[in-house]
VOGU-3710 file (C-alpha; in Angstrom, 3 decimals, decimal comma):
1> mpllrttrsl> -85,641/49,864/60,786  -87,088/50,092/57,262  -87,624/53,825/57,822  -83,992/54,328/58,770  -82,824/52,403/55,733  -85,021/54,467/53,429  -83,727/57,721/54,879  -80,180/56,486/54,556  -80,522/55,459/50,943  -82,144/58,825/50,166
11> rltslaglll> -79,223/60,595/51,765  -76,848/58,427/49,761  -78,661/59,175/46,528  -78,423/62,912/47,138  -74,655/62,534/47,264  -74,478/60,855/43,888  -73,552/64,083/42,153  -70,637/64,728/44,482  -69,445/61,163/44,158  -69,301/61,451/40,387
21> agtalvpmas> -66,585/64,018/40,801  -64,621/61,347/42,612  -65,261/62,678/46,101  -65,449/59,816/48,565  -68,066/61,351/50,858  -70,034/58,843/52,911  -72,868/59,697/55,309  -71,543/59,951/58,876  -73,950/57,290/60,143  -72,351/54,607/58,003
31> asatplyrnp> -68,727/55,664/58,389  -68,089/53,012/61,020  -70,895/50,575/60,163  -70,752/47,951/57,427  -72,029/49,527/54,184  -75,532/48,418/53,253  -74,303/46,892/49,988  -72,146/44,542/52,050  -75,167/43,260/53,996  -76,211/39,864/52,530
41> harvadrvtd> -79,606/40,101/54,258  -80,590/43,417/52,662  -82,773/43,487/49,540  -80,769/43,325/46,315  -82,373/46,532/45,000  -81,322/48,404/48,176  -77,804/46,998/48,004  -77,508/48,163/44,395  -78,766/51,647/45,258  -76,322/51,906/48,156
51> lmarmtlddk> -73,365/50,720/46,081  -74,164/52,966/43,131  -74,304/55,998/45,419  -70,671/55,283/46,321  -69,479/54,806/42,749  -67,630/57,341/40,636  -68,129/57,664/36,906  -64,912/55,664/36,488  -66,387/52,868/38,602  -69,582/52,872/36,573
61> vgqmtegerg> -67,936/52,905/33,159  -65,639/50,108/34,324  -68,623/47,924/35,251  -69,895/48,323/31,687  -66,653/46,985/30,216  -65,601/43,389/29,549  -62,009/42,577/28,612  -60,384/39,328/27,475  -58,063/37,386/29,813  -55,253/37,539/27,256
71> aatpaqaaaa> -55,323/41,342/27,237  -56,010/42,137/30,899  -54,001/40,748/33,804  -55,684/40,748/37,214  -53,758/43,927/38,117  -54,766/45,628/34,868  -58,383/44,546/35,279  -58,428/45,967/38,799  -56,835/49,249/37,738  -59,467/49,640/34,993
81> rlgsilsggg> -62,247/48,514/37,383  -63,505/46,087/34,754  -66,925/44,573/35,326  -66,145/41,308/33,566  -63,430/39,149/32,050  -64,062/36,572/29,352  -62,274/33,718/27,687  -62,663/33,773/23,927  -62,840/30,376/22,207  -59,619/28,516/23,017
91> stptpntpag> -58,373/31,178/25,430  -57,347/29,003/28,362  -54,949/29,057/31,300  -51,967/26,725/31,604  -52,616/24,037/32,639  -56,045/23,804/30,999  -57,596/21,989/33,948  -60,418/22,859/36,362  -57,779/23,787/38,964  -55,918/25,934/36,435
101> wadmvdayqn> -59,135/27,779/35,622  -60,050/28,215/39,284  -56,600/29,638/40,042  -56,958/32,093/37,158  -60,484/33,272/38,017  -59,627/33,544/41,709  -56,616/35,725/40,850  -58,965/38,169/39,108  -61,387/38,094/42,026  -58,587/38,653/44,528
111> altstglgip> -57,392/41,712/42,611  -60,851/43,209/42,033  -62,208/42,637/45,540  -59,082/44,167/47,117  -59,453/47,568/45,479  -61,826/50,497/46,023  -65,375/49,308/46,494  -64,308/45,707/45,952  -66,812/44,884/43,222  -66,169/41,322/41,964
121> ivygadtvhg> -65,993/40,460/38,284  -68,278/37,940/36,625  -66,221/35,593/34,438  -67,733/34,580/31,094  -67,050/31,764/28,627  -68,771/30,059/25,684  -70,426/27,016/27,265  -72,184/26,090/24,031  -72,133/22,278/24,348  -70,822/21,753/27,824
131> hnnvygatvf> -67,869/23,657/29,313  -66,174/23,084/25,991  -62,994/25,156/26,422  -61,738/22,991/29,275  -59,899/19,729/28,654  -61,781/16,790/30,145  -65,188/18,463/30,223  -68,305/16,521/29,290  -68,964/17,601/25,694  -72,610/17,284/24,690
141> phniglgaan> -74,072/17,094/21,193  -74,344/20,477/19,517  -77,804/22,056/19,514  -78,850/20,641/16,126  -78,650/17,148/17,655  -80,490/18,201/20,798  -83,220/19,653/18,604  -83,560/16,306/16,833  -83,738/14,541/20,221  -86,852/16,582/21,029
151> dpqlveriga> -86,463/16,020/24,780  -86,518/19,401/26,567  -86,317/17,751/30,001  -83,030/16,134/28,987  -81,806/19,476/27,629  -82,601/21,098/30,976  -80,439/18,438/32,694  -77,658/19,170/30,200  -77,900/22,832/31,203  -77,541/21,885/34,867
161> itadeaastg> -74,498/19,660/34,220  -72,869/22,336/32,062  -73,416/24,861/34,859  -72,002/22,475/37,465  -68,822/21,912/35,436  -68,472/25,625/34,596  -69,016/26,751/38,205  -66,371/24,264/39,354  -63,830/26,308/37,351  -65,028/29,740/38,533
171> vkwgfapclc> -66,953/30,539/35,352  -70,322/31,864/36,559  -71,546/33,225/33,227  -72,095/31,091/30,132  -72,571/32,600/26,665  -75,344/30,103/25,859  -77,871/29,092/24,692  -77,875/30,126/21,060  -81,590/30,537/20,332  -81,124/31,270/16,650
181> varddrwgrt> -83,600/29,939/14,111  -81,322/28,837/11,249  -83,199/29,340/8,001  -80,373/28,601/5,523  -78,202/25,538/6,133  -75,251/27,108/4,307  -74,752/29,254/7,430  -71,720/28,063/9,405  -73,576/28,275/12,721  -76,498/26,069/11,692
191> yesfgevpan> -75,378/23,428/14,221  -75,843/25,958/17,023  -79,562/26,067/16,190  -82,119/23,720/17,759  -84,204/23,874/14,580  -85,429/25,810/11,577  -88,785/26,746/13,121  -89,133/28,769/16,337  -90,878/25,907/18,169  -87,543/24,042/18,484
201> pvansviieg> -85,546/26,762/20,275  -88,644/27,768/22,248  -89,048/24,233/23,627  -85,333/23,824/24,333  -84,928/27,253/25,941  -85,517/25,362/29,217  -81,751/24,806/29,142  -81,725/28,259/30,777  -83,595/26,842/33,782  -80,994/24,095/33,989
211> mqgrrldapt> -78,064/26,507/33,859  -79,465/29,083/36,261  -81,001/26,594/38,695  -83,646/27,521/41,253  -81,438/30,360/42,486  -78,570/32,102/40,732  -76,525/32,109/43,937  -76,578/28,318/44,295  -73,027/26,900/44,036  -73,919/24,920/40,901
221> simatakhfi> -75,756/27,746/39,091  -74,356/30,000/36,409  -75,988/32,857/34,525  -77,212/32,018/31,018  -77,114/34,210/27,914  -79,791/34,124/25,227  -78,025/34,815/21,932  -77,859/36,338/19,390  -80,500/39,043/19,444  -81,842/39,056/16,750
231> gdggttggvd> -82,121/37,458/13,306  -78,663/35,847/13,118  -80,140/32,738/11,486  -82,126/34,690/8,908  -79,446/36,398/6,858  -79,711/36,469/3,083  -77,745/33,514/1,697  -76,912/32,275/5,190  -73,940/34,643/5,337  -72,504/34,906/8,846
241> qgntqislde> -72,920/38,423/10,280  -74,888/39,245/7,143  -78,073/41,148/6,420  -81,440/39,786/7,553  -83,823/41,257/4,994  -87,266/40,521/6,389  -90,284/42,447/7,605  -90,924/43,227/11,256  -93,837/40,776/11,047  -91,517/37,951/9,978
251> lrkihlppfr> -88,934/38,947/12,583  -91,660/38,682/15,219  -93,036/35,413/13,855  -89,762/33,515/13,281  -86,940/35,031/15,350  -88,550/36,659/18,395  -90,414/33,741/20,068  -87,275/32,029/21,486  -86,228/35,284/23,176  -89,703/35,782/24,607
261> aavdhgvgsv> -89,369/32,269/26,067  -85,883/33,063/27,397  -87,164/36,157/29,195  -89,999/34,066/30,629  -87,341/31,673/31,981  -85,622/34,628/33,694  -82,482/34,593/31,544  -79,819/36,807/33,135  -78,243/38,256/30,004  -78,888/38,659/26,291
271> misfnswngv> -76,136/38,982/23,679  -76,659/41,202/20,650  -76,082/39,733/17,190  -73,486/40,793/14,618  -76,023/40,745/11,801  -77,879/43,693/10,329  -81,629/43,920/10,004  -82,571/45,538/6,697  -79,176/47,181/6,466  -78,906/48,459/10,073
281> kdhgnkflit> -76,503/46,731/12,471  -78,320/45,225/15,479  -75,583/46,567/17,771  -76,761/50,130/17,202  -80,491/49,502/16,898  -82,380/51,152/19,761  -85,738/49,877/18,524  -84,595/46,250/18,787  -82,672/46,476/22,068  -84,578/49,047/24,120
291> dllkgelgfs> -88,099/49,022/22,666  -88,503/45,374/21,690  -86,283/43,446/24,144  -86,333/45,596/27,274  -89,685/47,273/26,699  -92,042/44,849/25,017  -90,509/41,593/26,283  -89,777/43,123/29,687  -86,177/41,867/29,858  -84,737/42,987/33,191
301> gyvisdwngi> -81,238/41,488/32,992  -78,354/43,077/31,151  -77,446/43,247/27,486  -73,918/42,304/26,368  -72,432/43,069/22,952  -70,690/40,396/20,913  -66,898/40,329/20,322  -65,934/43,835/19,102  -69,532/44,081/17,885  -69,852/47,838/18,323
311> dqidgqpgft> -66,910/48,318/15,918  -69,134/47,250/13,019  -71,918/49,804/13,420  -70,399/52,241/10,883  -68,795/49,546/8,714  -65,239/50,693/9,489  -62,683/48,865/11,660  -62,294/49,970/15,280  -64,788/51,948/17,328  -65,459/55,678/17,275
321> paevsqavna> -66,996/57,920/19,954  -70,155/58,004/17,816  -70,378/54,208/17,767  -69,824/53,982/21,517  -72,605/56,438/22,300  -74,938/54,911/19,694  -74,453/51,394/21,120  -74,888/52,419/24,762  -77,841/54,674/23,969  -79,377/51,822/21,956
331> gidmvmvpnd> -79,437/49,819/25,190  -76,222/47,804/25,381  -75,288/47,585/29,070  -71,929/45,809/28,972  -69,556/46,024/26,034  -67,267/43,172/25,030  -64,041/44,916/24,055  -61,505/42,085/24,266  -58,384/44,186/23,784  -59,129/47,926/23,593
341> ylkfistlka> -60,895/48,180/26,938  -58,850/51,190/28,136  -59,678/53,142/24,981  -63,333/52,149/25,348  -63,443/53,325/28,963  -61,910/56,724/28,165  -64,174/57,097/25,119  -67,385/56,279/26,969  -66,398/58,540/29,873  -65,798/61,426/27,452
351> evldghvpms> -69,127/60,765/25,730  -70,894/61,014/29,104  -69,078/64,232/30,058  -69,883/65,700/26,633  -73,568/64,951/27,203  -73,826/62,397/24,382  -74,769/59,578/26,758  -77,107/60,549/29,606  -76,150/59,617/33,172  -79,548/57,899/33,448
361> riddanrril> -78,427/55,391/30,798  -75,145/54,711/32,623  -77,046/54,205/35,871  -79,586/51,890/34,226  -76,760/49,741/32,830  -75,037/49,609/36,218  -78,231/48,738/38,048  -78,816/45,839/35,657  -75,235/44,537/35,888  -74,883/44,915/39,659
371> tkkfelglfe> -78,284/43,335/40,276  -77,063/40,159/38,559  -73,773/40,206/40,483  -75,661/40,380/43,787  -78,134/37,699/42,644  -75,201/35,462/41,670  -73,872/35,789/45,209  -70,521/37,089/43,939  -70,162/39,649/46,745  -70,398/36,886/49,362
381> hpytdrslqk> -68,685/34,135/47,361  -66,351/35,605/44,746  -64,047/32,590/44,729  -64,408/29,238/42,966  -66,170/26,429/44,808  -63,537/23,787/44,122  -65,522/21,046/45,855  -67,520/20,811/42,620  -64,448/19,660/40,685  -64,894/16,067/41,835
391> dfgsaahrav> -67,833/15,799/39,395  -66,075/17,481/36,453  -66,354/15,170/33,425  -67,683/12,422/35,694  -69,143/9,106/34,578  -72,588/10,295/35,689  -72,291/13,451/33,556  -71,033/11,452/30,571  -73,949/9,024/30,913  -76,348/11,933/30,355
401> arqavresqv> -74,332/13,026/27,315  -74,458/9,475/25,929  -78,228/9,465/26,396  -78,391/12,753/24,472  -76,345/11,200/21,655  -78,688/8,186/21,493  -81,787/10,372/21,419  -80,363/12,663/18,722  -79,732/9,934/16,110  -82,098/10,215/13,153
411> llkndgvlpl> -82,648/7,067/11,076  -83,289/8,308/7,532  -83,099/5,089/5,479  -83,122/1,407/6,362  -83,343/-1,340/3,767  -83,257/-4,071/6,391  -79,598/-3,504/7,264  -80,137/-2,023/10,739  -79,949/-2,697/13,598  -76,546/-4,402/13,362
421> akrdnkifva> -76,434/-7,912/14,816  -74,269/-7,917/17,941  -73,395/-11,632/17,769  -71,651/-13,630/15,061  -71,243/-10,565/12,849  -68,375/-9,334/10,694  -68,424/-5,516/10,539  -66,151/-3,293/8,455  -65,902/0,302/9,694  -64,399/3,109/7,623
431> gknaddmgnq> -64,426/6,864/7,108  -62,672/9,931/8,464  -65,269/10,458/11,211  -65,326/6,913/12,611  -62,385/7,323/14,973  -61,862/11,068/15,384  -62,905/12,787/18,623  -62,251/16,226/17,144  -64,453/15,671/14,120  -67,376/14,273/16,104
441> aggwtltwqg> -67,227/17,157/18,613  -67,104/19,871/15,933  -66,393/23,564/16,456  -66,265/25,291/19,839  -64,273/22,388/21,301  -61,027/23,370/23,113  -60,636/26,033/20,424  -62,992/28,372/18,566  -63,038/26,547/15,225  -62,365/23,098/16,718
451> qsgarvipgt> -59,873/20,677/15,198  -59,597/17,172/13,811  -57,746/14,612/15,876  -58,272/11,042/17,018  -57,951/11,882/20,734  -58,092/15,663/21,123  -60,563/15,278/24,011  -61,312/12,348/26,320  -64,355/10,259/25,471  -65,417/7,525/23,075
461> tildgikaga> -65,341/7,618/19,289  -68,060/5,988/17,210  -65,582/3,197/16,422  -64,882/2,723/20,133  -68,610/2,267/20,650  -68,985/-0,227/17,783  -66,053/-2,270/19,134  -67,266/-2,154/22,738  -70,802/-3,155/21,747  -69,750/-6,156/19,683
471> gkgtkvtydr> -70,958/-9,427/21,194  -69,785/-12,997/21,042  -68,377/-14,091/17,712  -68,392/-10,615/16,169  -65,310/-9,202/14,457  -64,897/-5,452/13,857  -62,276/-4,249/11,355  -61,420/-0,586/10,764  -59,631/1,134/7,912  -60,214/4,823/7,311
481> agggidssyk> -59,996/4,601/3,511  -61,804/1,259/3,212  -58,660/-0,729/2,443  -59,082/-4,476/2,884  -62,843/-4,746/2,522  -64,047/-7,915/0,812  -67,244/-9,886/0,403  -66,658/-11,844/3,641  -67,987/-8,864/5,645  -71,695/-8,879/6,437
491> vavavvgetp> -71,978/-5,079/6,702  -69,897/-1,959/6,125  -70,368/1,180/8,216  -69,014/4,376/6,622  -68,793/7,316/9,025  -68,450/10,398/6,830  -69,395/14,077/6,727  -67,844/17,317/7,901  -64,716/18,363/9,746  -64,861/21,069/12,460
501> yaegqgdrpg> -65,660/24,711/11,840  -67,349/27,626/13,547  -68,746/30,991/12,512  -67,399/32,584/9,345  -65,122/29,733/8,276  -68,118/27,386/8,374  -70,186/29,230/5,779  -70,662/27,062/2,658  -72,121/29,231/-0,107  -70,812/26,714/-2,667
511> glgldaedla> -72,929/23,845/-1,372  -73,004/21,037/1,180  -71,850/17,964/-0,728  -69,617/15,183/0,572  -65,897/15,784/0,052  -63,683/13,815/-2,357  -62,485/11,439/0,380  -66,044/10,542/1,378  -67,207/10,062/-2,210  -64,256/7,777/-2,983
521> lvaklkasgv> -64,903/5,752/0,163  -68,615/5,277/-0,542  -67,807/4,115/-4,088  -65,150/1,693/-2,849  -67,389/0,142/-0,195  -70,319/-0,133/-2,617  -68,104/-1,897/-5,169  -67,368/-4,635/-2,610  -71,022/-5,670/-2,675  -71,235/-5,550/1,119
531> plvvvtvsgr> -74,438/-3,938/2,500  -73,601/-0,320/3,325  -74,675/1,793/6,293  -73,702/5,465/6,087  -73,481/7,585/9,232  -73,151/11,327/8,662  -71,309/13,384/11,266  -72,195/16,961/10,386  -73,449/20,295/11,609  -76,305/20,406/9,088
541> pldiaaqlps> -78,072/18,306/6,459  -75,686/17,344/3,660  -76,212/17,150/-0,086  -76,363/13,350/-0,503  -79,337/12,750/-2,819  -77,098/11,505/-5,660  -75,393/8,933/-3,400  -78,493/7,874/-1,442  -79,522/5,010/-3,781  -76,210/3,281/-2,999
551> fdglvaawlp> -76,822/3,420/0,778  -78,684/0,526/2,382  -78,978/2,503/5,603  -78,502/6,138/6,553  -78,213/7,649/10,031  -77,702/11,352/10,804  -75,476/11,520/13,904  -74,988/15,332/13,833  -72,071/16,405/16,079  -72,325/13,998/19,026
561> gsegagvadv> -69,504/15,374/21,189  -67,434/13,320/23,611  -69,698/10,275/23,917  -69,624/8,675/20,474  -70,654/5,306/21,937  -74,212/6,664/21,949  -74,198/6,358/18,149  -73,289/2,659/18,411  -76,057/2,149/20,989  -78,572/2,973/18,255
571> lygdynptgk> -76,746/1,177/15,408  -76,878/-2,042/17,431  -80,523/-1,549/18,353  -79,868/-1,389/22,091  -82,040/1,711/21,716  -84,683/2,279/19,094  -83,987/5,447/17,076  -86,362/8,222/18,150  -84,702/11,337/16,687  -86,663/13,491/14,244
581> lsftwpkssa> -85,309/16,092/11,826  -85,577/19,622/13,179  -84,374/20,771/9,748  -85,763/19,990/6,312  -83,161/17,867/4,492  -82,753/19,322/0,987  -82,598/17,358/-2,261  -79,695/19,586/-3,203  -78,027/22,724/-1,956  -79,751/24,561/-4,806
591> qepinagdgq> -82,955/24,358/-2,735  -81,475/26,507/0,049  -83,076/28,189/1,819  -85,603/25,400/2,399  -87,825/25,359/5,468  -91,004/23,725/6,736  -94,080/25,372/5,272  -92,376/27,084/2,325  -93,970/24,751/-0,236  -90,719/23,083/-1,287
601> qglfpygfgl> -90,314/19,314/-1,315  -87,073/18,250/0,363  -85,335/14,882/0,329  -86,644/14,284/3,874  -89,248/16,573/5,422  -89,013/18,445/8,721  -89,995/16,025/11,507  -88,954/12,901/9,597  -87,288/9,965/11,353  -87,703/6,211/11,105
611> syrrhhh> -87,510/3,655/13,893  -86,834/-0,077/13,974  -89,930/-2,275/13,773  -89,147/-3,889/17,079  -87,081/-2,983/20,110  -83,827/-4,875/20,578  -82,597/-5,149/24,124
//
């Protein structure tokens, strides 16, 4: 039997040239039999070889192309033979429910599997802190909080829950984790980083094991994406998509270790970064993609570009034939072209026919992509497993998120004001982030940049948690602007900090100070004479050194996501704070960039975090 299979695949391979011309010749022996690539018991490598021998150049170029759902209907995707469809941030079906997503993904699968060779798509979405585009998903703390929690086992569980919720909607490919090492807190993606030193993302790269499970074809597994390769967190000035001006030695020392760990975890895909390295765009850098990632690290999955990333190689808008061939020859296997996928397909095809991209490169890309599709079980199970939807946003999932919130709280100052007494207390709560689900979830929540709003997603606000945790004889009063505070209150809790943002719009070259509303609130509460606890909700350390003397307590809550009650769990002392800074907290924004080991003295050092003297249960 093995002999026969070998002979057959050799015969198939010899026909590859004919098939490229679009001739649908198939060896006589298999004309009536099921094609080998359709045999679930055959080795994946043999299935890939068999399928590729049947593919035309159009089929192969299609596999290398990813379009956005808003630009490609199922019929259009099938006609173009697209390999993948993605949802950009906030690109959702109506209704934005697990069933709505499953219906949408299944429509694509129905169209793609009904045509030609019937190659299924793999659907991708940004699952950066849970399945965050879908209403009702469990939304976990952003990575900066998980880094502070310093609990990789918990992070692995978060990966598994995220995969479970994503798979229940038909999304089998998550564009996460971000393994960036953020070296300048003015960068708008700092909250997507587990920490400023490589040890943090290296330790937490186990989220990949959680997402991908023991086997990629398990119903609750999705493929993970290590991003963004490489140096996105090291740009000069913390400018998003900027220029990372460092030596190869520093690139290896700071930015490469998390990707080495990701490859060791068997990550299925790697996304290339928008940034340049010493003036050369990563998207066109063959040394980085082919030599370093695929060669030295031995990455065997496939490489995906970022959103219109190849357009930026020459610094001009849109993509040219030269950029297409440079990117593909550099080692990019699948290209994210949200809207211009038809132009990309015709351009790449022409570049192959003109001899600018060798057929060996096209075949290598296809082998990598198709291998993952077979490993994911998409040929056998292209449609959504809707039985998983019963656990979507479940109490059990939210309990894990609440645990992650508790573990991510960092107690930075405590002049005897914490933990809050649960009984016979009178607590005044204020601040724009006390009762705002949108603010505490941050960017990449329902939409790309996120949005403020008391109840934009289901869950508990920090105020909800403080109210629910109050015991006998305790009164909790809330006023956003601090109106009505007087000396009868025993403690004031001001929940301040940032409002949502994502890449680009989140860059803060002008500094990281509190806004006018927060400063006015802190002054007002302090003037009342009531002991003041400040909780910062933010995607990075804030510039608060000038205000710190007026705080009796300070807790960094980061961006906790949907389960704000986890913050209250720590404020009340139900749980002792255990979080530690995975970022140096600067004395002022003028110190940026400031990182562990650079000789600068911050306000709070990397690894800092207080706890209560005794446990309160």
